[in-house]
N, C-alpha and C positions, 0 to 999 in steps of 0.2 A: 401460481408460479412464483418462485423466489427470484427477486431481482436485487442485484447489487449494482448501483449506478455510480460510476467513477467520473470524476471531472478534475480539471486543473493541469492537464498535460499541455505541452507546447514546446516551442523553440526558445532556448535560453543560451546566453553566452557562457563560456567557462568562467567559473567563479560566481555565477549568479544563483538565484534561488527560485524555487517553485514550491507550491503547496498543493498536494493531491488530496482529494476528498472522496469518500465512498459512503454512500447512504443505503440503508436497507430497512426492512420493516422492524418494528420494535420487538416482535416475538422472536425474531432471529437474533437481533443485535444483543438482546439482554443475556443470552446464554452462550454466545459464540466467542471464541477467540478469533480476533480479527488480524489479518496479516496482509502485507504487501509483498508481492513477488514481482520479479521482472524477467523478461526474456529478450536478450539481444539477438540480432541476426546471426544464425549459425550456432547459437549456444543454447544450452538447456535452461529451462526456467529455474530460477533460484530464489530463495527466501531473502528478502531485504530486511523486513522488520515485522514483528508480531507483538500483539498485546492481548493479554487474557481478559476475561470478563471482569476480573477484579483488579487489574492494573499492571501486574508485572510485564516487563517488556524484554524483547530479545532482538538483537541486531546482527546482521552480517558484519564480519570484521571490516570489510571494505567500506562500510558506511558509518561505522562508529565515530561519534564526534561530529558528524556532518548532518546526519538525518535524525529526525525525532518523530516517533509515532505517538499519537494520542487519540483518545476517544471522548466524544461528548455524548453521554447517555441520554441527555434530554433531546438531542437531535438525531439519535440513532446513526451517528456519523463517526467514521474514523478518518484521521488525517495523517498525512506523511509530509512533514516539513523537510524540504531538501535544501541544504545550504552548501556553499562551496562546490557547486556541481562541476563535474569533470566530463570530458568527452566519453570516457568509459562508462558513465552512468546512462548513456543513451540506450534506450530499450522501451519495449512496451511494458507498462506497469499494470499489474492485475491485483485486484482486491479479492480477498478470500475470507469466507466465514466458515469456521470449523467448530464442531463439537462432536468428538468421537463417541461419547456416551450415547448420543442420539443419532449417530450415523449421518451427521451433517457435514457437508463439504460443498460449499457453493462458491462460484466464481463470477466475477464481473467480466465484461467484454474487453477490458483493457483500455488504457490511455497512453498515447505515445509521448515520450519525453525525448527530446533531441537537444543535446548539448554541443553546440558548434559555434565557431566564430564566423 
């Protein structure tokens, strides 16, 4: 059973920072594009940031300049560094591993990020 294990969520004040982590098995991580999605109450799940297996990244316009996605191949881990957090960043953040060629589309259980004073 494929597992994506997320960590790092929590409560932070506006303007603060958090770093999310997502770890999976090496066999998955080495060939997957990894992404972070989020879903706020009453809203659809949306892509926040993604990084391919070879490095190129993609960001939602709403987080460009504030969030940074990176991957550590030695640790089979993808990170989402979130700076200058805003109340509208409040959501459950989900990790995703995808490889369309192999029909791969795996999701973590999510980690809650709350930005509030």
